[in-house]
C-alpha positions in Angstrom: -17.5 20.0 2.1 -19.7 16.9 2.5 -18.6 15.6 -0.9 -15.0 15.8 0.2 -15.8 13.5 3.2 -17.4 11.0 0.8 -14.4 11.0 -1.5 -12.0 10.6 1.4 -14.1 7.7 2.7 -14.1 6.0 -0.8 -10.3 6.4 -1.1 -9.9 5.0 2.4 -12.0 2.0 1.6 -10.1 1.4 -1.6 -6.9 1.2 0.5 -8.3 -1.3 2.9 -8.5 -4.4 0.7 -8.9 -7.0 3.4 -11.7 -5.1 5.2 -13.3 -4.4 1.8 -13.3 -8.1 0.9 -14.8 -9.1 4.3 -17.4 -6.3 4.1 -18.4 -7.4 0.5 -19.0 -10.9 1.8 -21.1 -9.5 4.7 -23.3 -7.4 2.3 -26.9 -8.8 2.4 -29.6 -8.2 -0.2 -29.6 -4.8 -1.8 -27.5 -3.1 0.8 -24.0 -2.0 -0.1 -20.9 -0.8 1.8 -21.3 2.6 0.2 -24.9 3.0 1.2 -24.0 1.9 4.7 -21.3 4.5 4.9 -23.6 7.2 3.6 -26.1 6.2 6.4 -23.4 6.3 9.1 -22.0 9.5 7.8 -25.5 11.2 7.8 -26.2 9.8 11.3 -23.0 10.7 13.0 -21.8 13.6 10.8 -18.4 11.9 10.4 -17.0 9.1 8.3 -16.9 5.9 10.4 -13.4 4.5 11.2 -12.7 0.9 10.2 -10.6 -1.0 12.8 
């Protein structure tokens, strides 16, 4: 079940090129968008929505 959420999130991010580009520029140090999404998913139990 949890893996399905992660796969859906990855597909969603692949479809959001502008947001992905901006997020990539905002990444600092060793943090990545995927690790951030893993953290938010584990904290909230849901995949965060990108607006």
